[in-house]
N, C-alpha and C positions, 0 to 999 in steps of 0.2 A: 225726395219727390218720387211720385210713382214711376215716372219714366225711367228712373235709374234701373229698375228691375228689368227693363226691356233690352239691356245691353247685349247679353249673350244671344237672345233670340234674333235681334237685328243683325248681329255679326254673322250668325249662321246663315241667315237668309241672303246677305250680301255677298258672302264669300263663295260663290259657286265655283270660281276658278281655284280658290284656295282649298276647296275640298280635296283637290288632287294632292295637295301638299299634306294636308291633315291625314288623308287616307293612306298615303304612301308611307308615312313615318310616324304617325301618331302624335303630331304636334297639336297644340291647342288644348282647351279645357276638356276634361273627361265628361262627356255628355251621358248622364245616367237617365234612361227612360223608364226604369222600373221593370224591365223585362228580364226573365230568366229562361231564355229559350235555348234549348240544346239541339244542335244540328247533327243529324246523322246522314250525311250525304253519301250517295253512291254515284260518283260522277263519271262512270265509264260510259262511253259511246254517246254523249250528248250531241256530238256533231252529226250523228246520223239523222237527227231531226231536221238538219239543214243540209242534207247531202247534195252533191253537185248534180246528180242525175236529174233529168226531167221526170217529174212524177208520172207514173203510169196511170192508166184509167182505173185499174183496180186499186192502186194506192190512193187515188183521189177519193174513191168511194168509201174509204174507211178512215178518212181524216177529217179535218175541219170543214173542207169544202162540202162533203156529203151532209154533215150535221147541220151546216148553216144554210146551204142552198137547197137541200132536199125539202123537208116540210116547211110550211109557213112559220113565221115567227110565233103566231099564237099557239101553234102546236108544240113549239119547243120551249116556250117561256117557262114551263114548269121545271125544266131541267137546269135552269140557271139558278145560281145561288141567290137566296133572298135574305136581305138584311134582317137580322133578328130571328130567323127561322132556324131551328135545329135540324141539320141535315142528317140523313140516315147514316149509320155506321157502315163503313165498307172496309174491305180488306186493304191494309196499308200497302202502297206501292210507290216507291220513290219516284218523284217527278224528275230527278236528275240521274235517271238510270242509264243515260245514253252517252256518257263520255267515253272516249277511247281509253284503253288501258284497263287493268284489273282494279278491283277494289283496294287491293294492297298497294298498288301504285298510287292510287288517289290518296290513301292514308299517308303514305310517305311524303307526297308532294304538298298536300293542302292542310294537313292537321297541325302544322306549326309554321311559325314565321320567325326565324332566329333573330336575335338582337343585331347580329352583324349584318344581316340582310336589311333590317330596318334602317340601320345607319347608312348602308350603301344607297338605298332608295331615297333616304332623306337628303343625302348629298346630291344625288342625281336630280331630284326635284328642285333643289335650291339652284343648281347650276342652270337648269332649264329656265327657271324664272328670270334669273339675272341675264341670261342670254337674250331673252326677249326684251326685258326692261332696259338693259344697257344699250342695246341697239336702237330702241326707240328714243332714248334720251340723246344718243349720239347723232342719229341721222334724221329724226323726225320732230322732236320737241321744238317749238310749242304747238305744232299742228296736232290734229286729233289722233292720228295713228300712222304707223309705218307701212308704206306700200312694199310688200315683200319681194316684188319682182325688180323694181328699179331702185329699191333701197332709199327712197325719199319719203318725206312727210306728205300726208294727205289730209285734206279737209273736205268740206262739201263740194259736190260737183256743180259749180255755179253755171257751167256751160250747158248742163242738161238737168234742169229742175225735176224732170220726170224720173230721174235715176234714184228711186226711193230706197234701193238697197244700200246706197251710200248716204243719201241726204236725210233719211229718217233718223240716222244714228249720229252722223258727224255734224257738229254745229260751230266749229271754230272755237272750242273751249277746252283744248288739251285733254280730250276724253281719256286717253290711255293713262296719263299721269293721275287724274282724279280717280280713275277706276282701280288703280293699284295701291292706293294709300293704305288701306287696311291690310292688304297682303304683305306689305313691308313689315307690319307689326307681327303678323303671324310668323314671319321668318325671323323675328327678333332683331330686326335692323332699326333700332330706335333713331339713330342719328340720321339715316337716310329718310326715314318717315318724317322727322322734323324738318329736314331740308326740303322735302317734297311739299309738305304743308305750306311752308313759307313761299315756295315757288308758286303754288296755287293762289295764295293770298295776293302775291305781287303781280301775277300775270293774267289771271282768269277774269273775264267779264262776260256777262250774258247779254249785254246791250249790243247784240249782233243781228244783222239782217239775215238770219238763218231760219229756215222753216224745218222743224224737226217733229218727229213723232212724239206725242205726249208720253206714251208708254215707255219708249226707249230712254227719253230724257229723265223720266222718273226713276226707272230701275238702275240706270247706270250712273247718272250724275247726282240726282237728288239723294238717292240712297247712299252713295259713296260719301258725299259731303256730310250727311247726318251721322253715318257710322264713324267717320274720322273725328268729328266733333265730340261725339259721346266718348270715344276712347281717350280723347285728350282731356276731357273734363270729369270723367267718372272718378270720384274720390277713392274708389277701391283699386283703380289702376290694374286691371286684370292682366295686362301684358307688361307689367313693370312700370317704372316711372317714365311716362312718355310725354307728359305736359312740359311746357317750357315757358320761361318768363316772357311776358309780352303778348301772349296769346289772349285776344279779347273777343273771342267768339266769332271771328271772321268767317269761318267755314259755315257756321249757322246762319250768318247774315247772307252769305252767298246762296245757301239753300233756300232761304226765305225769298230772296230776290228771284231765283229761278221759279219757285212755285207760284209766285205772283204772276210771272210771265206765262205760266201754263194755265192760269185760271180762266182766261177768255175762252178756252175750249169748252167750258161748262156753261157759257152764256148763250142765250138765244137758241136753245134746243128745247123742243116741246116735251121731250121725255126726261130731261136731266142727264141723259147719256152724253158724254163729251164728244166733240169733234176729234178726229184722230190726230190732227196736226195743228200746230200753231207756229206763227212767225214770232221769234223771241222779241222783236222790236215793235211789230205792228199788230199782233194778234192773229185771229183766224183769217187765213187768206180768202180773198173774195171768191176764188174759184174752188173752194174746199168742197169735197164730196160730203154727202150726208150719210155715208155708210161707214161702219166701224166694226171691228171684230169683238167678240165677247171678252176675250182675254185682254185686249188692249184697253177696253173701257172699264173692265171690272178688276183690274190689277193695280190699283193706285192706293188702296186703303192703308197698307203697311207704312209706306213712306209719308203719305199725307197725314195719317193719324199720329205718327210719332212727331212730325213737325208741329202739328197743332198743340201737342202736349208740351213740347220744348219751348214754344214761344207764347203759349197761353192764348192762342187764337183758334177757335173751333172751326173757322171757315173751311180750312183745307180738309179736315176729316169729314165735315158735313157734306161737301160736294162729292167726295169719294164714296161715302155711304149712300148718298142719294142715287148715284149711278148704279151701284150694286143692287140696291132695292128695286130700281126700275127694271134692270135685267131680270131679276128674280121673279117679279110680278108677271113678266112676259113669257115665262116658261110654259111648256105644253101642259094642258090640263089632262091629257091622256097618259103621258109617260113621266111627266115631271122633268123632262130634259129641256135644255136650251139649244138653240142653233148656234152657228158660228159667225154669222154676219147679220147685222141689224141696221135698219134705217133709224137714225137718231131723232128724226122729226115725226115719223108716223108710228114708230114702234113695231113696224112689220119686219118679220124675219126675211132677209134677202137670201141668206144661206141657211138651209135647214139641216145641214150635216151636224150631228152631235157625236163627239168622240172625246178623246183625251189628248189630242195632239194640237197642231197649229190652229190658232184662233180660239181655243178653248182652255188649254192646259192651265195657265196660271190663274184663271178665274177660280178654279177649285182650290188651287194651292193657297191663294190669298184668303179665302174664306177660313180655312183651318188655321193658318199662321196668324191671321188677325185675331182669331179667338185665343190662341196661345199667348199672344202678346198683350191683348187688351182685356181679355176675360169677358167680353160681351157675349151673352148667351145667344143673342140673335144670330151672330156669326156661326156659332156651333150648330144651331138648329138648321140653318140653311145648308151648312156643309153635310150634316148627317142625312138630311133629306136628299140632297144631291147624290151622296154616296150610295144610298139605297136605290135610287133610280139608275145609277151607273151599274150596280150589281144586277139589277133586274133586267136591264135592257141592252147593255153593252157587253156584258161578260158572256163568253162562250167557252165550251169545253166541259170537263167533268165538274161535278158539283163541288167536290173538295179539292183543295190544292194538291195535297201530298198523299191522298188516299183514293182508292178506287181505280176503275179501268177507264180508258179513253185518253184523249189528249189533254195536256195541261191547259189551264185557263188562258184565254186571250181576250183582249178588249178591242172591239171592232168599231167601225164608223157606221152609224145608223141614221135613218130619218128621225128627226126629233119628235114627230107626231105619231108615227106608226111603229117605230122600233125596228123597221126592216133594214137589212144590210144594204148600203148604197155603194160600197166599193170594197175591194179586197186588199187594201194596203193599210199599213200603220206608218207613222213617221217617228223620227228619232226623238222629237220633243216628248213623246209619250213615256219615255224612259224615266221621267220625273216621278211617275205615279207610285212605284214601289216605295220611294222615300216618303211620300205623303201617307201611304198606308202604314208605314212604321210610326209616323207621328200620330196616326189615328188609332194605334194599338193593334192593327191587323197584320202582325208580323208574319204569320204563316203564309198569307196570300202575297205579301211583299216578297218573301223569299222565292216563291214560285214564279212570279212575274219577272222579277229581276233575272232569274236564271234564263228566261226566254231571251231577254235582250242581250245578256252576256253571251249566249250561244251564237247570236248573230255577230257580235263583236269578234268572237273567237274565229269565226269563219272568214271575216273580211278584214280584220284588223282595225275596224271602225264601225260605226253605225251608219248605214246608208240613210240618206235624208228621207227616203220612202222605201219600205220593204213590202213586197207583195207576199202575204202569208199563204196564198193559194198556190202561186207559182214557185214559192220558196226562192225568190230572186229579187234583187233591187229593182224598183221602178225609177228612182232618182238616185244617181250614183255618187254624188258628192257628199262630203262630211265637213261642215263648217265649224268644227271644234266645239260642238255643243256640250255643255257640262252636266246635262240631266242624269245620265247614267252614273257619273262620278258622284253626284250628290246622293243618289239612291244607295250606291255602294257604301259611301261614308256612313249614312244613317243606319244601314243594316249592320255594319260593323259595330257601331256604337250600341245598337240594341242587343246584339248577340255576342259580341266579342269573339266571334269565330274567325280564326286566321284565314279561312277561305277568302274572305273579303279583302284582306291585305294582299293576297295573291291576285285577286281581280284588279286591285289598284295598281299593282306592279305591272300587270299585263297592259293596262291602259296607258300607264306612264311610258313604258317601253315602246308601245305602238306610236304614241305621239312623237317620241324622240326619233324614231326610225322613219316615219312617213310624212311628217308635217313641216319639214324644213325645206326651204327652196334656196338654190344657189343664185346669188345675185352677182352679176359681173359688170354692172353699170356704174359702180362707184369708182371714180378716177383713181387709178393706182392701187386699188384694193380688190380683193376677192373675199366676200363675206357670205355667211349663211344667216338667214333670218327665218322666223316662224311664218308660216301661212296660217292665219288664225281667223275664225269666224267668217271665212270667205273673203277676207280683206287683208288682214295683216296685223301684227302686234307691234 
């Protein structure tokens, strides 16, 4: 059946956390993207781009702030790269010219990644995973996640329904166990994978009085169940013999049940754009708001589409596609851009910010990945048009990524109708975009943009939730273990095979090990360490 060919694509999409493992030690299938791109980095002094000193007036005048805030957008639009337009040839100048140390020091450090170091990082990643997984199973299961401070299990905040940071995600359905099923196979632990599958079958039910966000339930629960089911039933068994006697498609049945409980979000909306939240037992809450973000409403097609193909019911893919098409029709006639928040009844844009971060990011991601998975030309046409609008209106900096004078490219937040800059920050979710550029074949620009985010990581040991590119300082100071930079690093390594990206993976892995554990002293008779993850806990 055609859906069999979707296995690897779905696994790549679902394993955002597992990308750390793949990246660090080369586990998993060898993804060949057909690129033969040779990197010649000069990585000295990159940290000068993010120096600690407050920028002087003169330095502001010669950097992004002058180029962006000086002339009006209409006057600078011609300097932005245009899709399909051949840029003029300029003198080559390395965009990674700013790392500390000499070029020789870079070559010694980054031009290779010995097998012994790979093995060391492989074992480190494995230990980190089992540290989180074992503590969850010991102290939290069957609740959704482990509270890292008091080392107890945690589910929805029933006492405070407005606590959407918790309640959008947690639904009393053993979230962490479901979310780690496919990672167990990436680690080669077939026996624990089979045990975890049986635990899910025996203990998980979605007949719960839990109000959850449709987007979060889709990407975390529905996607995980579908991935695990495909891995169990794929006759090619890409991770070895993982199926077991007695499995009767129970994970697929659970996925179908969950998707049916999400369908009320698509009912009674004048636009076909879904409500942001549903109660798994009763449907859309009576007090539900009529506003949703573009990413939340437009990032359902991969999981819903695969489910439709697996069970032979087009309903799920149809409603997801209807939502995407509705959003697409409402884009700006002037710029081709979409806003970040929309009223699902009126079709009016409530939030007119257009960017690559929160509220927008996965809309673009799902357009391209849906095309890769399903081969529907409509998805590709929408993505390519969106990509051209992004290049024309969001991209600032020099015309070419790795050639010419001026600042490296940066993608900013603009008004969807005018293209005018509306703030001077980017957020950590935007770090997914280099990976999407790789999938789209734009490896040169992916390398350049990835270097920008990695430079921020090198400075802080993490990506601030928001970073002010004008002030060169964080606006929002926390880091909820977002995986976007990891996925982009993984895809760039697969596209280029340059060992530099293995070093980036090692830096990320070591930062997580050193900075994202918390000491819990509230377990009677024990002193344990647990991960602080995604702002909540693993």
